[in-house]
C-alpha positions as CSV (number, residue, x, y, z in Angstrom):
1,M,-6.7,-6.4,-4.1
2,V,-4.9,-8.9,-2.0
3,D,-2.9,-7.8,1.1
4,E,0.3,-9.4,-0.1
5,A,2.2,-8.9,3.2
6,A,-0.4,-10.7,5.3
7,Y,-0.8,-13.3,2.6
8,D,2.9,-14.0,2.5
9,R,3.1,-14.4,6.3
10,R,0.2,-16.8,6.2
11,R,1.9,-18.9,3.5
12,L,5.2,-19.0,5.5
13,R,3.4,-20.1,8.6
14,Q,1.7,-22.9,6.6
15,W,5.1,-24.0,5.2
16,L,6.5,-24.1,8.7
17,S,3.6,-26.4,9.8
18,G,4.1,-28.7,6.7
19,R,1.0,-27.4,4.8
20,A,2.7,-25.5,2.0
21,R,5.1,-26.6,-0.9
22,A,8.1,-24.9,-2.2
23,D,9.2,-26.9,-5.2
24,G,12.5,-25.9,-6.6
25,V,13.3,-23.6,-3.7
26,A,16.2,-24.4,-1.4
27,R,15.1,-25.0,2.2
28,R,17.6,-22.5,3.4
29,D,15.9,-19.8,1.3
30,V,12.5,-20.5,2.9
31,M,14.2,-20.5,6.3
32,R,15.6,-17.1,5.5
33,L,12.2,-15.8,4.7
34,L,10.8,-17.2,7.9
35,A,13.4,-15.5,10.0
36,A,12.9,-12.2,8.2
37,A,9.2,-12.4,8.9
38,G,9.8,-13.0,12.6
39,L,8.1,-16.4,12.3
40,A,11.1,-18.5,13.4
41,T,14.1,-17.8,15.6
42,G,17.7,-19.1,15.6
43,L,17.6,-19.9,11.9
44,P,20.5,-19.3,9.6
45,V,20.1,-16.4,7.2
46,A,21.4,-16.8,3.7
47,A,22.8,-14.0,1.7
48,A,20.5,-12.6,-1.0
49,R,21.4,-13.7,-4.5
50,G,20.7,-11.5,-7.5
51,A,19.3,-12.7,-10.8
52,S,22.2,-13.4,-13.1
53,A,22.6,-11.2,-16.2
54,A,22.1,-13.0,-19.5
55,T,25.3,-14.1,-21.2
56,A,24.0,-15.9,-24.3
57,A,22.8,-14.7,-27.7
58,A,19.4,-13.2,-27.9
59,G,17.3,-16.2,-29.1
60,I,14.6,-13.7,-30.2
61,V,12.6,-14.5,-33.3
62,K,11.6,-11.0,-34.6
63,P,14.0,-8.5,-36.2
64,L,15.7,-6.1,-33.8
65,P,16.7,-3.0,-35.7
66,E,19.1,-0.8,-33.8
67,A,16.8,2.2,-34.3
68,W,14.1,0.5,-32.3
69,F,15.9,-1.8,-29.8
70,T,18.9,-2.2,-27.6
71,A,19.9,-5.9,-27.3
72,R,20.5,-7.0,-23.7
73,G,21.6,-10.6,-23.7
74,T,18.4,-12.7,-24.1
75,N,16.4,-9.5,-23.9
76,A,15.6,-6.6,-26.2
77,E,14.8,-3.1,-24.8
78,T,12.6,-0.7,-26.8
79,N,14.3,2.6,-27.5
80,F,11.7,5.0,-26.0
81,A,12.3,7.6,-28.7
82,A,11.1,5.1,-31.3
83,L,7.6,5.3,-29.8
84,A,7.1,8.9,-30.8
85,D,4.0,9.1,-33.1
86,S,3.5,5.3,-32.7
87,G,0.0,5.7,-31.2
88,H,-1.2,4.6,-27.8
89,H,-0.5,0.9,-28.2
90,T,3.0,-0.3,-28.8
91,P,3.3,-1.9,-32.3
92,V,4.4,-5.6,-32.0
93,S,7.4,-4.7,-34.0
94,H,8.6,-2.3,-31.3
95,F,7.4,-4.2,-28.2
96,F,10.2,-5.1,-25.8
97,V,11.2,-8.7,-25.2
98,R,12.0,-10.2,-21.8
99,N,13.2,-13.8,-22.0
100,H,14.9,-16.0,-19.5
101,T,16.1,-18.3,-22.2
102,S,14.9,-18.0,-25.8
103,S,11.5,-17.7,-27.6
104,P,10.0,-21.2,-28.4
105,Q,8.0,-21.5,-31.6
106,L,5.1,-23.7,-30.7
107,D,2.4,-25.2,-32.9
108,S,-1.0,-23.8,-31.8
109,A,-2.7,-26.9,-33.2
110,D,-0.8,-29.1,-30.8
111,W,-0.9,-26.8,-27.9
112,A,-3.0,-27.6,-24.8
113,L,-3.3,-26.0,-21.4
114,K,-3.4,-28.4,-18.5
115,V,-5.2,-27.2,-15.4
116,W,-4.5,-29.5,-12.5
117,G,-3.9,-29.9,-8.8
118,G,-5.5,-30.4,-5.4
119,G,-7.4,-27.2,-5.6
120,L,-9.8,-28.6,-8.2
121,E,-12.7,-31.0,-7.9
122,G,-11.9,-34.1,-9.9
123,G,-8.8,-34.7,-12.0
124,G,-8.4,-31.3,-13.7
125,R,-9.0,-30.5,-17.3
126,E,-7.2,-29.7,-20.6
127,F,-8.1,-26.8,-22.8
128,S,-7.1,-26.4,-26.5
129,L,-6.8,-23.1,-28.1
130,G,-10.2,-23.7,-29.7
131,D,-11.7,-24.3,-26.3
132,L,-10.4,-21.0,-25.0
133,K,-11.7,-19.1,-28.1
134,R,-15.2,-20.6,-27.5
135,L,-15.3,-18.9,-24.1
136,P,-16.5,-15.3,-23.7
137,A,-13.6,-13.1,-24.9
138,V,-12.5,-10.0,-23.0
139,T,-10.0,-7.3,-24.1
140,R,-7.6,-5.6,-21.7
141,S,-5.7,-2.5,-22.8
142,C,-2.7,-2.5,-20.4
143,V,1.0,-2.3,-20.1
144,V,3.4,-5.2,-19.4
145,E,6.5,-4.0,-17.6
146,C,9.5,-5.7,-16.3
147,A,10.1,-5.2,-12.5
148,G,13.6,-4.1,-13.3
149,N,12.6,-1.4,-15.8
150,G,14.8,1.7,-15.0
151,R,17.3,-0.5,-13.1
152,S,20.4,1.3,-14.7
153,Y,19.4,4.6,-13.0
154,F,20.2,3.2,-9.6
155,T,23.8,3.3,-10.8
156,S,23.9,6.3,-13.2
157,Q,21.7,8.6,-11.1
158,Q,22.2,7.4,-7.5
159,G,25.6,5.8,-7.7
160,Q,24.4,2.5,-6.3
161,S,25.4,-1.0,-7.3
162,V,22.6,-3.4,-8.4
163,S,22.5,-6.7,-10.3
164,G,20.5,-7.7,-13.3
165,T,19.8,-6.5,-16.8
166,A,20.7,-2.8,-17.1
167,W,17.4,-1.6,-18.5
168,T,16.8,2.2,-19.0
169,L,13.0,2.8,-19.3
170,G,12.2,0.7,-22.4
171,A,11.3,-2.6,-20.7
172,I,7.6,-1.8,-21.1
173,G,4.9,-1.8,-23.7
174,S,1.2,-1.3,-23.9
175,A,-1.0,-3.5,-26.0
176,R,-4.6,-4.5,-26.6
177,W,-4.7,-8.0,-25.2
178,R,-7.7,-10.3,-26.0
179,G,-8.4,-13.7,-24.5
180,A,-10.4,-15.8,-22.0
181,R,-10.8,-14.9,-18.4
182,L,-8.6,-17.1,-16.2
183,A,-11.6,-17.1,-13.8
184,D,-13.8,-18.8,-16.4
185,V,-11.1,-21.5,-17.1
186,L,-10.6,-22.2,-13.4
187,R,-14.3,-22.5,-12.7
188,L,-14.7,-24.9,-15.6
189,A,-11.8,-26.9,-14.3
190,G,-13.6,-27.3,-11.0
191,L,-12.1,-24.7,-8.7
192,R,-12.6,-25.6,-5.1
193,R,-13.6,-23.0,-2.5
194,D,-10.5,-23.7,-0.4
195,A,-8.0,-23.2,-3.2
196,V,-5.4,-20.5,-2.3
197,D,-2.8,-20.4,-5.1
198,V,-2.5,-20.9,-8.8
199,L,0.9,-21.6,-10.4
200,P,1.2,-21.0,-14.1
201,R,4.3,-22.4,-15.8
202,G,5.8,-21.5,-19.2
203,L,6.8,-23.9,-22.0
204,D,10.2,-22.2,-22.6
205,A,13.4,-24.0,-21.7
206,D,14.6,-24.5,-18.1
207,Y,16.3,-21.4,-16.7
208,V,19.9,-22.2,-15.6
209,T,21.7,-19.5,-13.5
210,A,25.2,-18.3,-14.2
211,D,26.5,-20.6,-11.4
212,G,24.9,-23.6,-13.0
213,M,21.7,-24.0,-10.9
214,N,18.8,-25.3,-12.9
215,L,15.6,-23.5,-11.6
216,G,13.3,-25.3,-14.1
217,R,10.7,-23.5,-16.2
218,V,9.6,-20.0,-15.3
219,R,6.7,-20.1,-12.9
220,R,5.3,-17.8,-10.3
221,P,2.3,-18.3,-8.0
222,L,-0.7,-16.0,-8.0
223,P,-3.2,-15.7,-5.2
224,V,-6.6,-17.1,-6.2
225,A,-8.1,-13.7,-5.4
226,K,-6.0,-12.0,-8.2
227,A,-6.5,-14.9,-10.6
228,L,-10.3,-14.5,-10.3
229,D,-10.2,-10.7,-10.6
230,D,-8.8,-9.4,-14.0
231,V,-6.3,-11.9,-15.3
232,I,-6.8,-13.2,-18.8
233,L,-5.3,-16.0,-20.9
234,A,-4.4,-13.9,-24.0
235,Y,-4.2,-15.3,-27.5
236,E,-4.3,-12.0,-29.4
237,M,-2.1,-8.9,-29.2
238,N,-3.2,-5.7,-31.0
239,G,-5.8,-7.6,-33.0
240,E,-3.5,-10.3,-34.3
241,P,-2.5,-13.8,-32.9
242,L,0.3,-13.6,-30.4
243,P,3.8,-13.8,-32.0
244,P,6.4,-16.2,-30.6
245,D,8.4,-13.6,-28.7
246,H,5.3,-12.4,-26.8
247,G,4.0,-15.8,-25.7
248,A,2.3,-17.6,-28.6
249,P,0.0,-19.3,-28.6
250,V,-1.3,-18.2,-25.1
251,R,0.1,-16.2,-22.3
252,L,-1.1,-14.7,-19.0
253,I,-1.8,-11.0,-18.7
254,V,-1.9,-9.9,-15.1
255,P,-2.8,-6.1,-15.2
256,A,-0.9,-3.7,-13.0
257,W,1.4,-6.4,-11.7
258,I,5.1,-6.8,-12.5
259,G,5.8,-8.5,-15.8
260,I,7.0,-11.8,-14.4
261,A,3.4,-12.6,-13.3
262,S,2.3,-12.5,-17.0
263,I,3.8,-15.9,-17.8
264,K,4.5,-16.4,-21.5
265,W,3.9,-19.6,-23.5
266,V,1.8,-20.9,-20.6
267,G,1.5,-24.7,-20.7
268,D,0.0,-25.7,-17.4
269,I,-1.5,-24.2,-14.3
270,E,-1.4,-25.9,-10.9
271,V,-4.3,-25.0,-8.5
272,S,-3.5,-25.7,-4.9
273,T,-5.1,-25.7,-1.5
274,E,-1.7,-25.1,0.0
275,P,0.5,-22.1,-0.6
276,L,3.2,-22.4,-3.3
277,F,6.6,-20.9,-3.7
278,S,9.0,-20.8,-6.6
279,P,12.4,-19.2,-7.1
280,W,10.5,-16.3,-8.8
281,N,8.9,-15.2,-5.5
282,T,11.6,-16.1,-3.1
283,D,15.1,-15.4,-4.4
284,F,13.8,-13.1,-7.2
285,Y,11.2,-10.4,-7.1
286,R,11.6,-9.4,-3.5
287,L,13.5,-6.3,-2.3
288,F,16.8,-7.0,-0.6
289,G,19.2,-4.4,0.9
290,D,20.0,-2.4,4.0
291,A,16.4,-0.9,4.1
292,Y,14.8,-4.3,4.1
293,P,14.6,-7.4,6.3
294,P,17.4,-9.9,5.9
295,G,15.0,-12.2,4.1
296,G,13.8,-9.5,1.8
297,S,10.5,-7.8,1.4
298,T,7.2,-9.5,0.6
299,P,6.9,-10.7,-3.0
300,L,6.5,-7.9,-5.4
301,S,3.1,-7.6,-7.0
302,R,1.9,-4.2,-8.3
303,Q,4.1,-2.0,-10.4
304,T,5.2,1.5,-9.4
305,I,4.9,4.9,-11.1
306,K,7.2,6.2,-13.9
307,S,7.5,8.7,-16.7
308,A,9.7,8.7,-19.8
309,F,10.4,11.2,-22.6
310,E,10.1,10.1,-26.2
311,L,13.4,11.9,-26.8
312,P,16.8,10.5,-27.6
313,W,19.3,10.5,-24.8
314,N,21.6,13.6,-25.1
315,A,19.4,14.9,-27.9
316,S,20.5,18.1,-29.7
317,L,17.8,20.8,-29.7
318,P,18.2,24.1,-31.6
319,A,18.0,27.3,-29.5
320,D,15.3,29.9,-30.0
321,T,13.1,27.2,-31.6
322,S,9.8,25.9,-30.2
323,H,10.0,22.2,-29.4
324,R,7.1,19.8,-28.6
325,L,8.4,17.4,-25.8
326,T,6.4,14.2,-25.7
327,G,6.4,11.2,-23.3
328,R,4.4,8.7,-21.4
329,S,3.5,8.1,-17.7
330,W,2.0,5.1,-15.9
331,S,1.3,3.6,-12.5
332,G,0.4,0.2,-11.1
333,A,-1.5,1.6,-8.2
334,G,-3.9,4.1,-9.7
335,T,-4.6,6.1,-12.9
336,I,-2.4,9.0,-13.8
337,A,-3.9,12.3,-12.4
338,R,-1.3,14.7,-13.7
339,V,2.2,15.0,-15.3
340,E,4.6,17.9,-14.7
341,I,7.8,18.7,-16.6
342,S,10.8,20.8,-15.7
343,T,13.2,22.2,-18.3
344,D,15.6,23.7,-15.7
345,A,16.8,20.6,-13.9
346,G,13.9,20.6,-11.4
347,H,13.9,24.2,-10.2
348,T,10.5,24.9,-11.6
349,W,7.6,22.7,-12.8
350,R,4.6,23.1,-15.1
351,R,1.7,20.9,-16.2
352,A,1.9,18.8,-19.3
353,R,-1.1,18.2,-21.5
354,L,-2.5,14.6,-21.3
355,H,-3.6,13.0,-24.6
356,D,-5.3,9.9,-23.4
357,T,-8.1,9.2,-20.9
358,P,-6.2,7.8,-17.9
359,R,-7.0,4.2,-17.3
360,R,-5.9,1.7,-14.7
361,A,-2.8,-0.4,-15.5
362,D,-2.2,1.6,-18.7
363,W,-0.1,4.6,-19.7
364,V,-1.0,8.1,-20.8
365,R,0.7,10.1,-23.5
366,W,1.5,13.7,-22.8
367,S,3.2,16.8,-24.3
368,A,4.6,20.2,-23.4
369,S,6.2,23.0,-25.4
370,W,9.7,24.4,-24.7
371,R,11.6,27.2,-26.4
372,P,15.2,27.1,-25.0
373,T,17.2,30.3,-25.4
374,T,20.6,29.5,-24.0
375,P,22.9,27.1,-25.8
376,G,24.7,24.4,-23.7
377,P,23.8,21.3,-21.7
378,A,20.4,21.1,-20.1
379,T,18.3,18.6,-18.2
380,V,14.6,17.9,-18.7
381,L,12.5,16.0,-16.2
382,A,9.0,14.6,-16.0
383,R,7.1,13.4,-13.0
384,A,3.7,11.9,-12.6
385,T,1.1,11.8,-9.8
386,D,-1.5,9.1,-9.7
387,T,-5.0,9.0,-8.2
388,T,-3.7,7.4,-5.0
389,G,-1.7,10.6,-4.4
390,R,1.7,9.1,-5.1
391,T,4.2,11.3,-6.9
392,Q,7.5,10.2,-8.3
393,P,10.2,10.9,-5.8
394,A,13.6,12.5,-6.3
395,A,15.3,9.1,-5.4
396,T,14.3,5.5,-5.1
397,Q,15.2,3.4,-2.0
398,H,18.0,1.2,-3.0
399,N,17.6,-2.6,-3.4
400,T,20.3,-5.0,-4.5
401,Q,18.4,-6.4,-7.5
402,G,17.4,-3.0,-8.8
403,Y,13.6,-3.5,-8.9
404,L,10.8,-0.8,-9.0
405,F,12.9,2.3,-9.8
406,D,10.4,5.1,-9.7
407,A,12.4,8.3,-9.2
408,V,12.3,11.2,-11.6
409,V,14.8,10.5,-14.4
410,R,17.1,13.3,-15.3
411,H,17.2,13.4,-19.1
412,P,20.1,15.2,-20.6
413,V,19.8,17.3,-23.8
414,T,22.1,19.8,-25.5
415,V,20.8,23.2,-26.7
416,V,22.7,24.2,-29.9
């Protein structure tokens, strides 16, 4: 894995010396990052700007029944209770949608991926969908999760103000993704040994913020080391061609990393020998707040650890009846080692039974029995520990854009 902190400082130093590009990023924002990293002094520090909440209609192609989804502007959050008994992989019908604008419907016969830039030998190359399918195919079973998943709990559990879409825990889904290795595509395109960044860009419409700033198409650089590791250009999801809302005809899948890295509807990839920046790794997808430098943290990469019950919020459960509580846990840093639940608001904990072999970058299903005896309000909790030794904390350090909430969620129920 890349040491993202060291990599970011190196990129900033290269920008300062004129050897890195930051297309679409205001100079003041890069200056802010430099100052925060201690690489320049006497520079003005700009205030952090949060991602604007969506204000338009959804622009989503597939049906969004209320039993399965909560609509959130241009996005649709999966209702976690709807995943009960759905199997390990999230059905496409239930898979959450995270869009900056709306889902384009592209003709796969006309689609081509342009791989270009100074990090290639020669003039680059184009790949049709047929070209990708003729390459060795790989399958990755992994989750895709928005970095803001769980954001609403900063406010509802911790009393803290954050900006962005007010996700609960349903901005995640696991699928069986099949496609070509990005590493194979880059090598066929003539990857140079001194290439440092790849910048995939989507074919969805330009993203315009609430204050009218056009940030262009969604794009976010990846270090070459990650691109050559486990990233795929996926054209299938759960054994079927990708649907429009999930990136058809081709999207990136970047296992264990925040969802913005898995660019949908990818149309071109720039390969560069100089570091690249975009709004999606400068203004967005860094941690800002009192606990962080004025310019924010280093760009977010790996996801954090979480658990969720497959149980309606404020569910009513009969007393003196045995109930099977089910849920899912996941981590971007390691595999899940154990899951514990509490049915007395965290006073005591016991192990849940795992129903999947824990795998990197994927979730595990679990269950535990509970026979409540006393009618009235109650709180159930689930917490996971991964193989790196990390356990979900009681609270998450606040950041203004509400990213990477990993605290134990207090799930209310009523015993009747």
